[in-house]
C-alpha positions as CSV (number, residue, x, y, z in Angstrom):
1,X,44.2,-31.5,-19.7
2,X,46.6,-32.1,-16.9
3,X,45.7,-32.0,-13.2
4,X,47.8,-28.7,-12.7
5,X,45.7,-26.9,-15.4
6,X,42.3,-27.6,-13.8
7,X,40.9,-24.5,-12.3
8,X,38.1,-24.1,-9.8
9,X,35.3,-23.8,-12.5
10,X,36.4,-26.9,-14.4
11,X,36.9,-28.7,-11.1
12,X,33.4,-27.8,-10.1
13,X,32.1,-29.0,-13.4
14,X,34.0,-32.3,-13.1
15,X,32.6,-32.8,-9.5
16,X,29.2,-32.1,-10.8
17,X,29.5,-34.6,-13.6
18,X,30.8,-37.4,-11.3
19,X,27.9,-36.7,-8.8
20,X,25.4,-37.0,-11.6
21,X,26.9,-40.2,-12.6
22,X,26.7,-41.5,-9.2
23,X,23.1,-40.5,-8.9
24,X,22.3,-42.3,-12.0
25,X,24.0,-45.3,-11.0
26,X,22.4,-45.3,-7.6
27,X,18.9,-44.9,-9.1
28,X,19.7,-48.0,-11.4
29,X,20.4,-50.0,-8.3
30,X,17.4,-48.8,-6.4
31,X,19.3,-46.6,-3.9
32,X,19.4,-43.0,-3.1
33,X,22.6,-41.0,-4.2
34,X,23.3,-40.0,-0.6
35,X,24.0,-43.8,0.2
36,X,27.2,-43.5,-1.8
37,X,30.1,-41.4,-0.7
38,X,32.6,-40.0,-3.0
39,X,36.3,-40.2,-2.1
40,X,38.3,-37.9,-4.1
41,X,41.8,-39.5,-4.8
42,X,44.3,-36.6,-4.4
43,X,47.5,-38.6,-4.4
44,X,50.4,-36.7,-6.2
45,X,48.2,-33.6,-6.6
46,X,49.3,-30.5,-4.6
47,X,47.4,-29.1,-1.6
48,X,46.2,-26.2,-3.9
49,X,44.2,-28.6,-6.0
50,X,42.7,-30.2,-2.9
51,X,41.8,-26.7,-1.6
52,X,40.0,-25.9,-5.0
53,X,38.0,-29.1,-4.6
54,X,37.2,-28.3,-1.0
55,X,35.9,-25.0,-2.1
56,X,33.6,-26.9,-4.6
57,X,32.1,-28.8,-1.6
58,X,33.9,-32.1,-1.7
59,X,35.0,-33.3,1.7
60,X,36.2,-36.8,1.5
61,X,39.8,-37.3,0.1
62,X,42.1,-40.3,-0.5
63,X,45.8,-40.5,-0.2
64,X,48.1,-43.4,-0.8
65,X,51.2,-42.4,1.2
66,X,51.2,-41.2,4.9
67,X,54.2,-38.8,4.2
68,X,52.2,-37.0,1.4
69,X,49.1,-36.8,3.5
70,X,51.1,-35.4,6.4
71,X,52.5,-32.7,4.1
72,X,49.2,-31.7,2.8
73,X,46.2,-32.2,5.1
74,X,47.0,-30.8,8.5
75,X,46.9,-27.2,7.2
76,X,43.8,-28.0,5.1
77,X,42.0,-29.4,8.0
78,X,42.6,-26.3,9.9
79,X,40.4,-24.5,7.3
80,X,38.1,-27.3,6.8
81,X,37.6,-29.3,10.1
82,X,34.9,-31.5,8.5
83,X,37.4,-32.8,6.0
84,X,37.6,-36.6,6.0
85,X,40.9,-38.2,5.1
86,X,41.0,-41.8,3.8
87,X,44.3,-43.7,3.5
88,X,44.0,-46.0,0.6
89,X,47.5,-47.2,-0.2
90,X,49.5,-50.1,1.2
91,X,50.4,-49.3,4.8
92,X,53.8,-50.2,6.3
93,X,53.7,-51.3,10.0
94,X,56.3,-48.6,10.8
95,X,53.8,-46.0,9.5
96,X,50.8,-47.2,11.5
97,X,51.2,-44.7,14.3
98,X,51.4,-41.7,12.0
99,X,48.4,-43.1,10.1
100,X,46.3,-43.6,13.3
101,X,47.1,-40.0,14.3
102,X,46.3,-38.5,10.8
103,X,43.6,-40.5,9.1
104,X,39.9,-40.7,9.7
105,X,39.6,-44.0,7.6
106,X,42.4,-46.6,7.0
107,X,41.1,-48.7,4.1
108,X,43.9,-51.2,3.7
109,X,44.1,-53.3,6.8
110,X,45.3,-56.6,5.2
111,X,47.5,-58.5,7.5
112,X,48.0,-59.4,11.3
113,X,51.2,-57.5,11.8
114,X,49.5,-54.3,10.6
115,X,46.6,-55.0,12.9
116,X,48.9,-55.4,15.8
117,X,50.6,-52.1,14.8
118,X,47.3,-50.2,14.5
119,X,46.1,-51.5,17.8
120,X,49.3,-50.5,19.6
121,X,49.0,-47.0,18.1
122,X,45.4,-46.7,19.0
123,X,46.0,-47.6,22.6
124,X,49.0,-45.2,22.8
125,X,47.2,-42.3,21.1
126,X,43.8,-42.7,22.3
127,X,42.1,-42.7,19.0
128,X,41.1,-45.5,16.5
129,X,40.3,-44.5,12.8
130,X,37.5,-46.3,10.9
131,X,39.0,-49.4,9.4
132,X,38.3,-51.4,6.4
133,X,39.9,-54.8,5.3
134,X,41.4,-54.7,1.9
135,X,40.7,-58.1,0.1
136,X,42.8,-59.2,-2.8
137,X,39.5,-60.1,-4.5
138,X,41.2,-61.3,-7.7
139,X,44.0,-63.2,-6.0
140,X,46.6,-61.3,-7.9
141,X,50.1,-61.7,-6.6
142,X,51.1,-58.1,-7.5
143,X,48.4,-56.5,-5.4
144,X,48.0,-55.9,-1.7
145,X,45.1,-57.3,0.3
146,X,44.3,-60.3,2.2
147,X,43.8,-63.5,0.1
148,X,40.3,-64.6,-0.4
149,X,41.0,-67.9,1.2
150,X,42.2,-66.2,4.4
151,X,39.8,-63.4,4.3
152,X,37.0,-64.8,6.6
153,X,39.3,-65.7,9.4
154,X,41.2,-62.4,9.1
155,X,37.9,-60.4,9.1
156,X,36.5,-62.4,12.1
157,X,39.5,-61.7,14.1
158,X,39.6,-58.0,13.2
159,X,35.9,-57.7,14.3
160,X,36.7,-59.3,17.6
161,X,39.7,-56.9,18.0
162,X,38.4,-53.7,16.8
163,X,34.7,-54.0,17.3
164,X,32.5,-51.5,15.4
165,X,35.5,-49.6,14.2
166,X,35.9,-52.1,11.5
167,X,33.1,-51.0,9.3
168,X,33.7,-52.6,5.9
169,X,35.8,-54.1,3.1
170,X,37.7,-52.6,0.3
171,X,39.0,-54.1,-3.0
172,X,40.7,-53.3,-6.4
173,X,39.4,-55.8,-9.0
174,X,41.6,-57.0,-11.9
175,X,42.2,-54.5,-14.7
176,X,41.2,-56.9,-17.3
177,X,37.8,-58.5,-17.6
178,X,34.4,-57.7,-16.2
179,X,34.8,-56.2,-12.6
180,X,31.3,-57.0,-11.6
181,X,31.8,-60.6,-10.4
182,X,34.5,-59.3,-8.1
183,X,32.4,-56.5,-6.8
184,X,29.6,-58.9,-6.2
185,X,32.1,-61.3,-4.3
186,X,33.2,-58.5,-2.0
187,X,29.5,-57.5,-1.3
188,X,28.7,-61.1,-0.5
189,X,31.7,-61.3,1.8
190,X,30.8,-58.2,3.7
191,X,27.1,-59.2,4.1
192,X,28.3,-62.4,5.8
193,X,29.9,-60.3,8.5
194,X,27.3,-57.7,8.6
195,X,29.7,-55.0,7.4
196,X,27.9,-52.1,5.8
197,X,30.8,-50.2,4.1
198,X,31.9,-51.3,0.6
199,X,34.7,-49.3,-0.9
200,X,35.0,-50.4,-4.4
201,X,35.1,-48.7,-7.9
202,X,37.4,-46.1,-9.3
203,X,37.3,-43.7,-12.2
204,X,36.8,-46.4,-14.8
205,X,34.3,-48.7,-13.1
206,X,32.6,-46.9,-10.2
207,X,29.1,-47.1,-11.8
208,X,29.4,-50.8,-12.0
209,X,30.6,-50.9,-8.4
210,X,27.6,-48.9,-7.4
211,X,25.2,-51.2,-9.1
212,X,26.8,-54.0,-7.2
213,X,26.3,-52.3,-3.8
214,X,29.4,-50.0,-3.3
215,X,28.9,-47.4,-0.5
216,X,32.2,-45.6,-1.3
217,X,33.8,-44.9,-4.7
218,X,37.3,-43.7,-5.2
219,X,37.7,-41.3,-8.0
220,X,40.9,-39.4,-9.0
221,X,41.7,-38.7,-12.6
222,X,38.1,-38.1,-13.5
223,X,38.0,-35.2,-10.9
224,X,41.6,-33.8,-11.0
225,X,42.8,-34.7,-14.5
226,X,46.0,-36.6,-15.2
227,X,48.4,-36.9,-12.2
228,X,51.6,-34.5,-12.2
229,X,53.6,-37.8,-11.5
230,X,52.2,-40.6,-13.7
231,X,51.8,-44.0,-12.0
232,X,50.9,-47.3,-13.5
233,X,47.5,-48.8,-12.7
234,X,49.0,-51.5,-10.4
235,X,51.5,-49.1,-8.8
236,X,51.2,-47.7,-5.2
237,X,47.7,-48.7,-4.2
238,X,48.0,-52.2,-5.5
239,X,51.7,-53.3,-4.6
240,X,52.1,-54.9,-1.1
241,X,54.5,-53.1,1.1
242,X,58.0,-54.6,1.6
243,X,58.1,-57.2,4.3
244,X,54.4,-57.8,4.3
245,X,53.4,-60.8,6.5
246,X,52.1,-63.8,4.6
247,X,48.3,-63.8,5.0
248,X,48.1,-67.1,6.8
249,X,49.8,-65.8,9.9
250,X,47.5,-65.7,13.0
251,X,46.1,-62.5,14.4
252,X,47.4,-62.2,17.9
253,X,45.6,-60.0,20.4
């Protein structure tokens, strides 16, 4: 079944099934289900699909690209002002101002130049979204995220700069192997900084992520079906943006 063939009833069934799985995983980790937020990853799906899921009661959505989010979400937000938009793809510095204006949560803060751009945009626009630092938890060269070796310094500097608007960490573990050690490592890193939000786990591994402490899971194909435009598992949300600053650069105020 493709994403374009899912109707409201089947989307409601898919949403109910995911929520039931979240509830079971939360119970297995000794937490209530409402401690975990579901972010529906709507990238490449048209606004009509998002509207159908909104009608089913879902409110958090994740998009990879600022341009696509700009085309879909302003009109949807007029109908659903409680909609919460997460940007979950690599963010170019020249899109930071648009991202700050549009998003409620930016999950992919991963380098000093981007921190600079977000800070400038927030000062100019008078609003600062919730921020998460993306950590390249598996130290994979093809993926975005601050390197693990540089993560503590970067997180500390971002906490100083953004205060309580920096709420947590995000990761995408390696495709191969057991994701649990990577989820556990991110949870330990967050705990060391007193950060409460852990965005980790996707359609194939969100239950393991919840059992390791996730507070947000990002689920796309299990809700919407196959994407209208197919993307590889490492494309878009995992590929660093062109011209990304090396992670050892200092974070200037």
